[in-house]
C-alpha positions in Angstrom: 18.0 -27.0 50.8 19.3 -23.8 52.4 19.0 -22.0 49.0 15.4 -23.2 48.6 14.5 -22.1 52.1 16.1 -18.6 51.6 14.3 -18.3 48.2 11.0 -19.1 49.9 11.7 -16.7 52.7 12.5 -14.0 50.1 9.4 -14.7 48.1 7.3 -14.9 51.2 7.4 -11.2 51.7 4.5 -9.4 50.1 6.6 -6.7 48.5 9.0 -9.2 47.0 6.1 -11.3 45.7 4.7 -8.2 44.0 8.1 -7.4 42.4 8.4 -10.9 41.1 4.9 -10.9 39.6 5.4 -7.5 37.9 8.8 -8.6 36.6 7.3 -11.8 35.2 4.6 -9.7 33.5 7.1 -7.4 32.0 9.1 -10.3 30.6 6.0 -12.0 29.1 5.0 -8.6 27.6 8.4 -8.1 26.0 8.1 -11.6 24.4 4.6 -10.7 23.2 5.8 -7.5 21.6 8.7 -9.2 19.9 6.4 -11.9 18.6 3.9 -9.3 17.4 6.6 -7.4 15.6 7.8 -10.6 13.9 4.3 -11.5 12.8 3.8 -7.9 11.4 6.9 -8.1 9.4 6.0 -11.5 7.9 2.5 -10.3 7.1 3.8 -7.2 5.4 6.2 -9.2 3.3 3.3 -11.5 2.3 1.2 -8.4 1.4 4.0 -7.0 -0.8 4.3 -10.4 -2.6 0.5 -10.5 -3.2 0.5 -7.0 -4.5 3.2 -7.9 -7.0 1.2 -10.9 -8.1 -1.9 -8.7 -8.4 0.0 -6.2 -10.6 1.4 -9.0 -12.7 -2.0 -10.5 -13.2 -3.4 -7.1 -14.2 -0.8 -6.6 -16.8 -1.4 -10.1 -18.1 -5.1 -9.4 -18.3 -4.5 -6.2 -20.3 -2.4 -8.2 -22.8 -5.0 -10.9 -23.1 -7.7 -8.3 -23.8 -5.6 -6.8 -26.5 -4.9 -10.2 -28.0 -8.6 -11.1 -27.9 -9.5 -7.9 -29.7 -6.9 -8.7 -32.4 -8.2 -12.2 -32.8 -11.8 -11.0 -33.1 -11.0 -8.2 -35.6 -13.6 -8.2 -38.5 -11.0 -8.0 -41.3 -9.1 -11.0 -39.9 -12.3 -13.1 -39.6 -13.3 -12.1 -43.1 -9.9 -13.1 -44.5 -10.1 -16.5 -42.7 -13.6 -17.1 -43.9 -12.5 -16.5 -47.5 -9.3 -18.5 -47.3 -10.1 -21.5 -45.0 -13.8 -21.9 -45.6 -14.1 -20.5 -49.1 -16.9 -18.2 -48.0 -17.8 -15.2 -50.1 -20.1 -12.3 -49.4 -23.3 -12.6 -51.4 -24.0 -10.2 -54.2 -26.7 -7.6 -53.6 -29.1 -9.3 -56.0 -28.6 -12.6 -54.2 -29.8 -11.2 -50.9 -33.3 -11.8 -49.7 -34.8 -9.6 -47.0 -37.5 -11.2 -44.9 -40.2 -9.1 -43.2 
């Protein structure tokens, strides 16, 4: 009880109250700065991960474009049409031009 009374007497002085309030604000501010730094590190790590994923997807897209052009090559399609579907190009005298 004596300790509580002496604490209340100490806090009752205006100057001590101001010191206590400022000290509390400094402590809260320090925790806020630490939390902000932690969040910044986490967000930067996530950004780095997403940039790696973006780069990997870009490389994969380039490979797929190259593969697509290889699959759509005219000579390959002509060969497949001849072998699988038994298609042949018509002779010039068999062609009919419509106007």
